[in-house]
PQR file with spaces between the fields and no chain letter, atoms N, CA, C, O and H, PARSE charges and radii, in Angstrom:
ATOM       1  N    UNK     1     105.323   92.631   91.571 -0.4000 1.5000
ATOM       2  CA   UNK     1     105.510   93.392   92.792 -0.0000 2.0000
ATOM       3  C    UNK     1     104.615   94.625   92.749  0.5500 1.7000
ATOM       4  O    UNK     1     104.554   95.319   91.734 -0.5500 1.4000
ATOM       5  N    UNK     2     103.937   94.887   93.826 -0.4000 1.5000
ATOM       6  CA   UNK     2     103.013   96.012   93.930 -0.0000 2.0000
ATOM       7  C    UNK     2     103.642   97.089   94.808  0.5500 1.7000
ATOM       8  O    UNK     2     104.212   96.788   95.856 -0.5500 1.4000
ATOM       9  H    UNK     2     103.987   94.323   94.650  0.4000 1.0000
ATOM      10  N    UNK     3     103.538   98.321   94.383 -0.4000 1.5000
ATOM      11  CA   UNK     3     104.058   99.451   95.149 -0.0000 2.0000
ATOM      12  C    UNK     3     102.939  100.441   95.427  0.5500 1.7000
ATOM      13  O    UNK     3     101.940  100.471   94.709 -0.5500 1.4000
ATOM      14  H    UNK     3     103.074   98.565   93.532  0.4000 1.0000
ATOM      15  N    UNK     4     103.102  101.244   96.460 -0.4000 1.5000
ATOM      16  CA   UNK     4     102.139  102.291   96.778 -0.0000 2.0000
ATOM      17  C    UNK     4     102.124  103.292   95.625  0.5500 1.7000
ATOM      18  O    UNK     4     103.174  103.729   95.155 -0.5500 1.4000
ATOM      19  H    UNK     4     103.913  101.219   97.044  0.4000 1.0000
ATOM      20  N    UNK     5     100.917  103.649   95.175 -0.4000 1.5000
ATOM      21  CA   UNK     5     100.760  104.576   94.061 -0.0000 2.0000
ATOM      22  C    UNK     5     100.427  103.896   92.746  0.5500 1.7000
ATOM      23  O    UNK     5     100.064  104.570   91.782 -0.5500 1.4000
ATOM      24  H    UNK     5     100.063  103.294   95.557  0.4000 1.0000
ATOM      25  N    UNK     6     100.543  102.563   92.683 -0.4000 1.5000
ATOM      26  CA   UNK     6     100.207  101.829   91.461 -0.0000 2.0000
ATOM      27  C    UNK     6      98.706  101.886   91.212  0.5500 1.7000
ATOM      28  O    UNK     6      97.926  102.096   92.141 -0.5500 1.4000
ATOM      29  H    UNK     6     100.838  102.016   93.466  0.4000 1.0000
ATOM      30  N    UNK     7      98.309  101.701   89.979 -0.4000 1.5000
ATOM      31  CA   UNK     7      96.907  101.677   89.586 -0.0000 2.0000
ATOM      32  C    UNK     7      96.411  100.230   89.589  0.5500 1.7000
ATOM      33  O    UNK     7      97.031   99.366   88.969 -0.5500 1.4000
ATOM      34  H    UNK     7      98.943  101.530   89.225  0.4000 1.0000
ATOM      35  N    UNK     8      95.305   99.959   90.278 -0.4000 1.5000
ATOM      36  CA   UNK     8      94.688   98.631   90.328 -0.0000 2.0000
ATOM      37  C    UNK     8      93.176   98.783   90.245  0.5500 1.7000
ATOM      38  O    UNK     8      92.636   99.855   90.518 -0.5500 1.4000
ATOM      39  H    UNK     8      94.802  100.661   90.782  0.4000 1.0000
ATOM      40  N    UNK     9      92.492   97.695   89.865 -0.4000 1.5000
ATOM      41  CA   UNK     9      91.034   97.717   89.791 -0.0000 2.0000
ATOM      42  C    UNK     9      90.427   97.597   91.183  0.5500 1.7000
ATOM      43  O    UNK     9      90.920   96.856   92.033 -0.5500 1.4000
ATOM      44  H    UNK     9      92.931   96.824   89.643  0.4000 1.0000
ATOM      45  N    UNK    10      89.344   98.344   91.393 -0.4000 1.5000
ATOM      46  CA   UNK    10      88.587   98.245   92.640 -0.0000 2.0000
ATOM      47  C    UNK    10      87.875   96.889   92.663  0.5500 1.7000
ATOM      48  O    UNK    10      87.275   96.508   91.657 -0.5500 1.4000
ATOM      49  H    UNK    10      88.944   98.946   90.702  0.4000 1.0000
ATOM      50  N    UNK    11      87.921   96.149   93.777 -0.4000 1.5000
ATOM      51  CA   UNK    11      87.256   94.842   93.828 -0.0000 2.0000
ATOM      52  C    UNK    11      85.735   94.928   93.828  0.5500 1.7000
ATOM      53  O    UNK    11      85.070   93.936   93.529 -0.5500 1.4000
ATOM      54  H    UNK    11      88.408   96.458   94.594  0.4000 1.0000
ATOM      55  N    UNK    12      85.168   96.081   94.155 -0.4000 1.5000
ATOM      56  CA   UNK    12      83.713   96.231   94.214 -0.0000 2.0000
ATOM      57  C    UNK    12      83.109   96.651   92.879  0.5500 1.7000
ATOM      58  O    UNK    12      82.102   96.087   92.450 -0.5500 1.4000
ATOM      59  H    UNK    12      85.708   96.887   94.398  0.4000 1.0000
ATOM      60  N    UNK    13      83.720   97.642   92.213 -0.4000 1.5000
ATOM      61  CA   UNK    13      83.088   98.206   91.016 -0.0000 2.0000
ATOM      62  C    UNK    13      83.948   98.096   89.759  0.5500 1.7000
ATOM      63  O    UNK    13      83.505   98.503   88.685 -0.5500 1.4000
ATOM      64  H    UNK    13      84.538   98.100   92.561  0.4000 1.0000
ATOM      65  N    UNK    14      85.146   97.566   89.859 -0.4000 1.5000
ATOM      66  CA   UNK    14      86.059   97.333   88.739 -0.0000 2.0000
ATOM      67  C    UNK    14      86.524   98.616   88.043  0.5500 1.7000
ATOM      68  O    UNK    14      86.945   98.553   86.888 -0.5500 1.4000
ATOM      69  H    UNK    14      85.506   97.235   90.731  0.4000 1.0000
ATOM      70  N    UNK    15      86.464   99.775   88.704 -0.4000 1.5000
ATOM      71  CA   UNK    15      87.064  100.977   88.161 -0.0000 2.0000
ATOM      72  C    UNK    15      88.508  101.067   88.658  0.5500 1.7000
ATOM      73  O    UNK    15      88.903  100.341   89.571 -0.5500 1.4000
ATOM      74  H    UNK    15      86.123   99.826   89.643  0.4000 1.0000
ATOM      75  N    UNK    16      89.270  101.938   88.066 -0.4000 1.5000
ATOM      76  CA   UNK    16      90.678  102.056   88.425 -0.0000 2.0000
ATOM      77  C    UNK    16      90.823  102.843   89.724  0.5500 1.7000
ATOM      78  O    UNK    16      90.313  103.957   89.846 -0.5500 1.4000
ATOM      79  H    UNK    16      88.949  102.527   87.324  0.4000 1.0000
ATOM      80  N    UNK    17      91.518  102.260   90.681 -0.4000 1.5000
ATOM      81  CA   UNK    17      91.820  102.910   91.946 -0.0000 2.0000
ATOM      82  C    UNK    17      93.326  102.911   92.151  0.5500 1.7000
ATOM      83  O    UNK    17      94.074  102.451   91.289 -0.5500 1.4000
ATOM      84  H    UNK    17      91.932  101.355   90.582  0.4000 1.0000
ATOM      85  N    UNK    18      93.764  103.420   93.274 -0.4000 1.5000
ATOM      86  CA   UNK    18      95.199  103.458   93.530 -0.0000 2.0000
ATOM      87  C    UNK    18      95.540  102.670   94.795  0.5500 1.7000
ATOM      88  O    UNK    18      94.750  102.609   95.737 -0.5500 1.4000
ATOM      89  H    UNK    18      93.156  103.794   93.974  0.4000 1.0000
ATOM      90  N    UNK    19      96.714  102.080   94.797 -0.4000 1.5000
ATOM      91  CA   UNK    19      97.200  101.310   95.945 -0.0000 2.0000
ATOM      92  C    UNK    19      97.715  102.292   96.989  0.5500 1.7000
ATOM      93  O    UNK    19      98.585  103.113   96.697 -0.5500 1.4000
ATOM      94  H    UNK    19      97.356  102.130   94.032  0.4000 1.0000
ATOM      95  N    UNK    20      97.177  102.209   98.214 -0.4000 1.5000
ATOM      96  CA   UNK    20      97.584  103.117   99.284 -0.0000 2.0000
ATOM      97  C    UNK    20      98.308  102.397  100.415  0.5500 1.7000
ATOM      98  O    UNK    20      98.852  103.044  101.310 -0.5500 1.4000
ATOM      99  H    UNK    20      96.471  101.542   98.451  0.4000 1.0000
ATOM     100  N    UNK    21      98.320  101.059  100.386 -0.4000 1.5000
ATOM     101  CA   UNK    21      98.966  100.290  101.447 -0.0000 2.0000
ATOM     102  C    UNK    21      99.349   98.921  100.903  0.5500 1.7000
ATOM     103  O    UNK    21      98.585   98.309  100.157 -0.5500 1.4000
ATOM     104  H    UNK    21      97.877  100.534   99.659  0.4000 1.0000
ATOM     105  N    UNK    22     100.529   98.443  101.274 -0.4000 1.5000
ATOM     106  CA   UNK    22     100.986   97.102  100.922 -0.0000 2.0000
ATOM     107  C    UNK    22     101.526   96.457  102.195  0.5500 1.7000
ATOM     108  O    UNK    22     102.286   97.079  102.937 -0.5500 1.4000
ATOM     109  H    UNK    22     101.150   98.940  101.880  0.4000 1.0000
ATOM     110  N    UNK    23     101.130   95.202  102.448 -0.4000 1.5000
ATOM     111  CA   UNK    23     101.591   94.511  103.650 -0.0000 2.0000
ATOM     112  C    UNK    23     103.088   94.212  103.562  0.5500 1.7000
ATOM     113  O    UNK    23     103.669   94.246  102.477 -0.5500 1.4000
ATOM     114  H    UNK    23     100.512   94.697  101.846  0.4000 1.0000
ATOM     115  N    UNK    24     103.701   93.924  104.693 -0.4000 1.5000
ATOM     116  CA   UNK    24     105.135   93.653  104.735 -0.0000 2.0000
ATOM     117  C    UNK    24     105.511   92.395  103.953  0.5500 1.7000
ATOM     118  O    UNK    24     106.591   92.316  103.369 -0.5500 1.4000
ATOM     119  H    UNK    24     103.228   93.896  105.574  0.4000 1.0000
ATOM     120  N    UNK    25     104.598   91.401  103.948 -0.4000 1.5000
ATOM     121  CA   UNK    25     104.895   90.164  103.222 -0.0000 2.0000
ATOM     122  C    UNK    25     104.416   90.195  101.767  0.5500 1.7000
ATOM     123  O    UNK    25     104.509   89.187  101.067 -0.5500 1.4000
ATOM     124  H    UNK    25     103.720   91.464  104.423  0.4000 1.0000
ATOM     125  N    UNK    26     103.904   91.346  101.305 -0.4000 1.5000
ATOM     126  CA   UNK    26     103.435   91.548   99.922 -0.0000 2.0000
ATOM     127  C    UNK    26     102.336   90.569   99.508  0.5500 1.7000
ATOM     128  O    UNK    26     102.241   90.210   98.334 -0.5500 1.4000
ATOM     129  H    UNK    26     103.828   92.165  101.874  0.4000 1.0000
ATOM     130  N    UNK    27     101.500   90.133  100.465 -0.4000 1.5000
ATOM     131  CA   UNK    27     100.393   89.237  100.144 -0.0000 2.0000
ATOM     132  C    UNK    27      99.048   89.954  100.098  0.5500 1.7000
ATOM     133  O    UNK    27      98.091   89.424   99.533 -0.5500 1.4000
ATOM     134  H    UNK    27     101.577   90.425  101.418  0.4000 1.0000
ATOM     135  N    UNK    28      98.957   91.150  100.683 -0.4000 1.5000
ATOM     136  CA   UNK    28      97.707   91.906  100.648 -0.0000 2.0000
ATOM     137  C    UNK    28      98.009   93.380  100.426  0.5500 1.7000
ATOM     138  O    UNK    28      99.110   93.857  100.700 -0.5500 1.4000
ATOM     139  H    UNK    28      99.734   91.580  101.142  0.4000 1.0000
ATOM     140  N    UNK    29      96.991   94.097   99.916 -0.4000 1.5000
ATOM     141  CA   UNK    29      97.152   95.517   99.617 -0.0000 2.0000
ATOM     142  C    UNK    29      95.837   96.230   99.857  0.5500 1.7000
ATOM     143  O    UNK    29      94.776   95.607   99.864 -0.5500 1.4000
ATOM     144  H    UNK    29      96.096   93.709   99.694  0.4000 1.0000
ATOM     145  N    UNK    30      95.910   97.534  100.052 -0.4000 1.5000
ATOM     146  CA   UNK    30      94.732   98.372  100.202 -0.0000 2.0000
ATOM     147  C    UNK    30      94.543   99.210   98.954  0.5500 1.7000
ATOM     148  O    UNK    30      95.434   99.974   98.583 -0.5500 1.4000
ATOM     149  H    UNK    30      96.773   98.040  100.046  0.4000 1.0000
ATOM     150  N    UNK    31      93.382   99.078   98.292 -0.4000 1.5000
ATOM     151  CA   UNK    31      93.076   99.814   97.071 -0.0000 2.0000
ATOM     152  C    UNK    31      92.022  100.859   97.395  0.5500 1.7000
ATOM     153  O    UNK    31      90.945  100.524   97.889 -0.5500 1.4000
ATOM     154  H    UNK    31      92.658   98.457   98.594  0.4000 1.0000
ATOM     155  N    UNK    32      92.324  102.133   97.119 -0.4000 1.5000
ATOM     156  CA   UNK    32      91.392  103.224   97.376 -0.0000 2.0000
ATOM     157  C    UNK    32      90.632  103.540   96.100  0.5500 1.7000
ATOM     158  O    UNK    32      91.234  103.778   95.053 -0.5500 1.4000
ATOM     159  H    UNK    32      93.199  102.406   96.718  0.4000 1.0000
ATOM     160  N    UNK    33      89.303  103.542   96.190 -0.4000 1.5000
ATOM     161  CA   UNK    33      88.441  103.823   95.047 -0.0000 2.0000
ATOM     162  C    UNK    33      87.784  105.185   95.246  0.5500 1.7000
ATOM     163  O    UNK    33      87.305  105.495   96.337 -0.5500 1.4000
ATOM     164  H    UNK    33      88.814  103.349   97.041  0.4000 1.0000
ATOM     165  N    UNK    34      87.765  105.993   94.194 -0.4000 1.5000
ATOM     166  CA   UNK    34      87.195  107.338   94.281 -0.0000 2.0000
ATOM     167  C    UNK    34      85.686  107.380   94.085  0.5500 1.7000
ATOM     168  O    UNK    34      85.067  108.406   94.364 -0.5500 1.4000
ATOM     169  H    UNK    34      88.155  105.741   93.308  0.4000 1.0000
ATOM     170  N    UNK    35      85.082  106.310   93.619 -0.4000 1.5000
ATOM     171  CA   UNK    35      83.628  106.282   93.418 -0.0000 2.0000
ATOM     172  C    UNK    35      82.896  106.072   94.738  0.5500 1.7000
ATOM     173  O    UNK    35      83.501  105.720   95.751 -0.5500 1.4000
ATOM     174  H    UNK    35      85.585  105.476   93.392  0.4000 1.0000
ATOM     175  N    UNK    36      81.599  106.292   94.710 -0.4000 1.5000
ATOM     176  CA   UNK    36      80.770  106.093   95.900 -0.0000 2.0000
ATOM     177  C    UNK    36      80.378  104.621   96.023  0.5500 1.7000
ATOM     178  O    UNK    36      79.985  103.987   95.044 -0.5500 1.4000
ATOM     179  H    UNK    36      81.107  106.579   93.888  0.4000 1.0000
ATOM     180  N    UNK    37      80.488  104.094   97.229 -0.4000 1.5000
ATOM     181  CA   UNK    37      80.109  102.715   97.512 -0.0000 2.0000
ATOM     182  C    UNK    37      79.163  102.709   98.699  0.5500 1.7000
ATOM     183  O    UNK    37      79.260  103.548   99.594 -0.5500 1.4000
ATOM     184  H    UNK    37      80.807  104.609   98.025  0.4000 1.0000
ATOM     185  N    UNK    38      78.246  101.749   98.692 -0.4000 1.5000
ATOM     186  CA   UNK    38      77.294  101.622   99.786 -0.0000 2.0000
ATOM     187  C    UNK    38      77.970  101.213  101.069  0.5500 1.7000
ATOM     188  O    UNK    38      78.930  100.442  101.063 -0.5500 1.4000
ATOM     189  H    UNK    38      78.168  101.068   97.964  0.4000 1.0000
ATOM     190  N    UNK    39      77.464  101.736  102.172 -0.4000 1.5000
ATOM     191  CA   UNK    39      78.007  101.401  103.481 -0.0000 2.0000
ATOM     192  C    UNK    39      77.657   99.961  103.814  0.5500 1.7000
ATOM     193  O    UNK    39      76.586   99.484  103.440 -0.5500 1.4000
ATOM     194  H    UNK    39      76.684  102.362  102.177  0.4000 1.0000
ATOM     195  N    UNK    40      78.532   99.269  104.503 -0.4000 1.5000
ATOM     196  CA   UNK    40      78.270   97.881  104.863 -0.0000 2.0000
ATOM     197  C    UNK    40      77.236   97.808  105.986  0.5500 1.7000
ATOM     198  O    UNK    40      77.044   98.768  106.732 -0.5500 1.4000
ATOM     199  H    UNK    40      79.402   99.656  104.807  0.4000 1.0000
ATOM     200  N    UNK    41      76.586   96.678  106.092 -0.4000 1.5000
ATOM     201  CA   UNK    41      75.592   96.454  107.129 -0.0000 2.0000
ATOM     202  C    UNK    41      76.288   96.134  108.438  0.5500 1.7000
ATOM     203  O    UNK    41      77.206   95.315  108.482 -0.5500 1.4000
ATOM     204  H    UNK    41      76.742   95.898  105.486  0.4000 1.0000
ATOM     205  N    UNK    42      75.850   96.781  109.493 -0.4000 1.5000
ATOM     206  CA   UNK    42      76.433   96.497  110.811 -0.0000 2.0000
ATOM     207  C    UNK    42      75.918   95.167  111.327  0.5500 1.7000
ATOM     208  O    UNK    42      74.709   94.935  111.292 -0.5500 1.4000
ATOM     209  H    UNK    42      75.105   97.447  109.457  0.4000 1.0000
ATOM     210  N    UNK    43      76.790   94.280  111.809 -0.4000 1.5000
ATOM     211  CA   UNK    43      76.345   92.958  112.256 -0.0000 2.0000
ATOM     212  C    UNK    43      75.631   92.965  113.604  0.5500 1.7000
ATOM     213  O    UNK    43      74.855   92.052  113.883 -0.5500 1.4000
ATOM     214  H    UNK    43      77.772   94.468  111.837  0.4000 1.0000
ATOM     215  N    UNK    44      75.871   93.967  114.447 -0.4000 1.5000
ATOM     216  CA   UNK    44      75.248   93.993  115.766 -0.0000 2.0000
ATOM     217  C    UNK    44      73.980   94.850  115.734  0.5500 1.7000
ATOM     218  O    UNK    44      74.011   96.001  115.299 -0.5500 1.4000
ATOM     219  H    UNK    44      76.501   94.709  114.220  0.4000 1.0000
ATOM     220  N    UNK    45      72.878   94.282  116.196 -0.4000 1.5000
ATOM     221  CA   UNK    45      71.614   95.001  116.238 -0.0000 2.0000
ATOM     222  C    UNK    45      71.095   95.005  117.669  0.5500 1.7000
ATOM     223  O    UNK    45      71.181   94.007  118.384 -0.5500 1.4000
ATOM     224  H    UNK    45      72.854   93.347  116.549  0.4000 1.0000
ATOM     225  N    UNK    46      70.560   96.142  118.064 -0.4000 1.5000
ATOM     226  CA   UNK    46      70.075   96.276  119.429 -0.0000 2.0000
ATOM     227  C    UNK    46      68.765   95.520  119.632  0.5500 1.7000
ATOM     228  O    UNK    46      68.550   94.898  120.672 -0.5500 1.4000
ATOM     229  H    UNK    46      70.490   96.953  117.482  0.4000 1.0000
ATOM     230  N    UNK    47      67.889   95.581  118.620 -0.4000 1.5000
ATOM     231  CA   UNK    47      66.579   94.928  118.728 -0.0000 2.0000
ATOM     232  C    UNK    47      66.368   94.001  117.543  0.5500 1.7000
ATOM     233  O    UNK    47      66.449   94.433  116.394 -0.5500 1.4000
ATOM     234  H    UNK    47      68.064   96.086  117.775  0.4000 1.0000
ATOM     235  N    UNK    48      66.101   92.744  117.810 -0.4000 1.5000
ATOM     236  CA   UNK    48      65.775   91.788  116.758 -0.0000 2.0000
ATOM     237  C    UNK    48      66.983   91.294  115.992  0.5500 1.7000
ATOM     238  O    UNK    48      68.106   91.755  116.202 -0.5500 1.4000
ATOM     239  H    UNK    48      66.035   92.392  118.744  0.4000 1.0000
ATOM     240  N    UNK    49      66.734   90.344  115.096 -0.4000 1.5000
ATOM     241  CA   UNK    49      67.805   89.740  114.322 -0.0000 2.0000
ATOM     242  C    UNK    49      67.736   90.116  112.849  0.5500 1.7000
ATOM     243  O    UNK    49      68.490   89.570  112.043 -0.5500 1.4000
ATOM     244  H    UNK    49      65.822   89.969  114.925  0.4000 1.0000
ATOM     245  N    UNK    50      66.852   91.031  112.482 -0.4000 1.5000
ATOM     246  CA   UNK    50      66.681   91.413  111.090 -0.0000 2.0000
ATOM     247  C    UNK    50      67.773   92.389  110.670  0.5500 1.7000
ATOM     248  O    UNK    50      68.009   93.398  111.335 -0.5500 1.4000
ATOM     249  H    UNK    50      66.240   91.474  113.137  0.4000 1.0000
ATOM     250  N    UNK    51      68.429   92.078  109.567 -0.4000 1.5000
ATOM     251  CA   UNK    51      69.481   92.961  109.044 -0.0000 2.0000
ATOM     252  C    UNK    51      68.850   94.082  108.227  0.5500 1.7000
ATOM     253  O    UNK    51      68.038   93.825  107.338 -0.5500 1.4000
ATOM     254  H    UNK    51      68.236   91.259  109.027  0.4000 1.0000
ATOM     255  N    UNK    52      69.214   95.304  108.523 -0.4000 1.5000
ATOM     256  CA   UNK    52      68.712   96.456  107.784 -0.0000 2.0000
ATOM     257  C    UNK    52      69.874   97.029  106.985  0.5500 1.7000
ATOM     258  O    UNK    52      70.901   97.401  107.553 -0.5500 1.4000
ATOM     259  H    UNK    52      69.874   95.513  109.245  0.4000 1.0000
ATOM     260  N    UNK    53      69.709   97.100  105.660 -0.4000 1.5000
ATOM     261  CA   UNK    53      70.771   97.609  104.804 -0.0000 2.0000
ATOM     262  C    UNK    53      70.748   99.133  104.806  0.5500 1.7000
ATOM     263  O    UNK    53      69.682   99.748  104.768 -0.5500 1.4000
ATOM     264  H    UNK    53      68.875   96.798  105.199  0.4000 1.0000
ATOM     265  N    UNK    54      71.914   99.723  104.850 -0.4000 1.5000
ATOM     266  CA   UNK    54      72.043  101.166  104.885 -0.0000 2.0000
ATOM     267  C    UNK    54      71.974  101.733  103.475  0.5500 1.7000
ATOM     268  O    UNK    54      72.415  101.085  102.525 -0.5500 1.4000
ATOM     269  H    UNK    54      72.779   99.224  104.881  0.4000 1.0000
ATOM     270  N    UNK    55      71.428  102.928  103.328 -0.4000 1.5000
ATOM     271  CA   UNK    55      71.374  103.602  102.035 -0.0000 2.0000
ATOM     272  C    UNK    55      72.466  104.650  101.903  0.5500 1.7000
ATOM     273  O    UNK    55      72.563  105.320  100.875 -0.5500 1.4000
ATOM     274  H    UNK    55      71.069  103.454  104.099  0.4000 1.0000
ATOM     275  N    UNK    56      73.293  104.797  102.942 -0.4000 1.5000
ATOM     276  CA   UNK    56      74.378  105.769  102.900 -0.0000 2.0000
ATOM     277  C    UNK    56      75.494  105.288  101.977  0.5500 1.7000
ATOM     278  O    UNK    56      75.775  104.094  101.880 -0.5500 1.4000
ATOM     279  H    UNK    56      73.214  104.253  103.777  0.4000 1.0000
ATOM     280  N    UNK    57      76.123  106.250  101.301 -0.4000 1.5000
ATOM     281  CA   UNK    57      77.278  105.933  100.476 -0.0000 2.0000
ATOM     282  C    UNK    57      78.475  106.749  100.941  0.5500 1.7000
ATOM     283  O    UNK    57      78.325  107.821  101.527 -0.5500 1.4000
ATOM     284  H    UNK    57      75.896  107.221  101.379  0.4000 1.0000
ATOM     285  N    UNK    58      79.653  106.229  100.671 -0.4000 1.5000
ATOM     286  CA   UNK    58      80.883  106.911  101.041 -0.0000 2.0000
ATOM     287  C    UNK    58      81.846  106.885   99.869  0.5500 1.7000
ATOM     288  O    UNK    58      81.865  105.935   99.086 -0.5500 1.4000
ATOM     289  H    UNK    58      79.775  105.358  100.195  0.4000 1.0000
ATOM     290  N    UNK    59      82.644  107.935   99.756 -0.4000 1.5000
ATOM     291  CA   UNK    59      83.660  108.014   98.715 -0.0000 2.0000
ATOM     292  C    UNK    59      85.028  107.716   99.315  0.5500 1.7000
ATOM     293  O    UNK    59      85.219  107.784  100.529 -0.5500 1.4000
ATOM     294  H    UNK    59      82.629  108.707  100.392  0.4000 1.0000
ATOM     295  N    UNK    60      85.967  107.387   98.447 -0.4000 1.5000
ATOM     296  CA   UNK    60      87.366  107.146   98.818 -0.0000 2.0000
ATOM     297  C    UNK    60      87.535  106.031   99.832  0.5500 1.7000
ATOM     298  O    UNK    60      88.374  106.137  100.726 -0.5500 1.4000
ATOM     299  H    UNK    60      85.812  107.331   97.461  0.4000 1.0000
ATOM     300  N    UNK    61      86.752  104.956   99.712 -0.4000 1.5000
ATOM     301  CA   UNK    61      86.905  103.818  100.600 -0.0000 2.0000
ATOM     302  C    UNK    61      88.151  103.020  100.213  0.5500 1.7000
ATOM     303  O    UNK    61      88.541  102.990   99.046 -0.5500 1.4000
ATOM     304  H    UNK    61      86.070  104.870   98.985  0.4000 1.0000
ATOM     305  N    UNK    62      88.764  102.382  101.195 -0.4000 1.5000
ATOM     306  CA   UNK    62      89.920  101.535  100.961 -0.0000 2.0000
ATOM     307  C    UNK    62      89.491  100.096  101.165  0.5500 1.7000
ATOM     308  O    UNK    62      88.950   99.744  102.213 -0.5500 1.4000
ATOM     309  H    UNK    62      88.447  102.407  102.143  0.4000 1.0000
ATOM     310  N    UNK    63      89.734   99.264  100.162 -0.4000 1.5000
ATOM     311  CA   UNK    63      89.394   97.840  100.213 -0.0000 2.0000
ATOM     312  C    UNK    63      90.679   97.046  100.353  0.5500 1.7000
ATOM     313  O    UNK    63      91.621   97.237   99.583 -0.5500 1.4000
ATOM     314  H    UNK    63      90.174   99.550   99.311  0.4000 1.0000
ATOM     315  N    UNK    64      90.720   96.148  101.341 -0.4000 1.5000
ATOM     316  CA   UNK    64      91.884   95.290  101.545 -0.0000 2.0000
ATOM     317  C    UNK    64      91.681   94.034  100.696  0.5500 1.7000
ATOM     318  O    UNK    64      90.703   93.309  100.879 -0.5500 1.4000
ATOM     319  H    UNK    64      89.955   95.993  101.966  0.4000 1.0000
ATOM     320  N    UNK    65      92.600   93.782   99.774 -0.4000 1.5000
ATOM     321  CA   UNK    65      92.497   92.642   98.874 -0.0000 2.0000
ATOM     322  C    UNK    65      93.829   91.904   98.805  0.5500 1.7000
ATOM     323  O    UNK    65      94.861   92.413   99.241 -0.5500 1.4000
ATOM     324  H    UNK    65      93.395   94.371   99.626  0.4000 1.0000
ATOM     325  N    UNK    66      93.787   90.701   98.251 -0.4000 1.5000
ATOM     326  CA   UNK    66      95.008   89.923   98.057 -0.0000 2.0000
ATOM     327  C    UNK    66      95.738   90.423   96.817  0.5500 1.7000
ATOM     328  O    UNK    66      95.112   90.816   95.833 -0.5500 1.4000
ATOM     329  H    UNK    66      92.948   90.288   97.896  0.4000 1.0000
ATOM     330  N    UNK    67      97.049   90.404   96.873 -0.4000 1.5000
ATOM     331  CA   UNK    67      97.847   90.778   95.711 -0.0000 2.0000
ATOM     332  C    UNK    67      97.763   89.622   94.730  0.5500 1.7000
ATOM     333  O    UNK    67      98.022   88.472   95.083 -0.5500 1.4000
ATOM     334  H    UNK    67      97.557   90.085   97.673  0.4000 1.0000
ATOM     335  N    UNK    68      97.397   89.942   93.488 -0.4000 1.5000
ATOM     336  CA   UNK    68      97.237   88.844   92.548 -0.0000 2.0000
ATOM     337  C    UNK    68      97.532   89.129   91.179  0.5500 1.7000
ATOM     338  O    UNK    68      97.419   88.248   90.327 -0.5500 1.4000
ATOM     339  H    UNK    68      97.186   90.877   93.201  0.4000 1.0000
């Protein structure tokens, strides 16, 4: 059983993060990581179909993962 405040590994960088959200059915959880992670690529582009990766990073991102 997972509770808010528990320590879990970040799915992106495998460092220790904390659980900040648990679904009602206990099948998914939100893990907040304190390290910097790259921003995701936006799927919608105004001109052309070429994906441009962002170089921006953000701290304290929350990743939604399955409880396992």
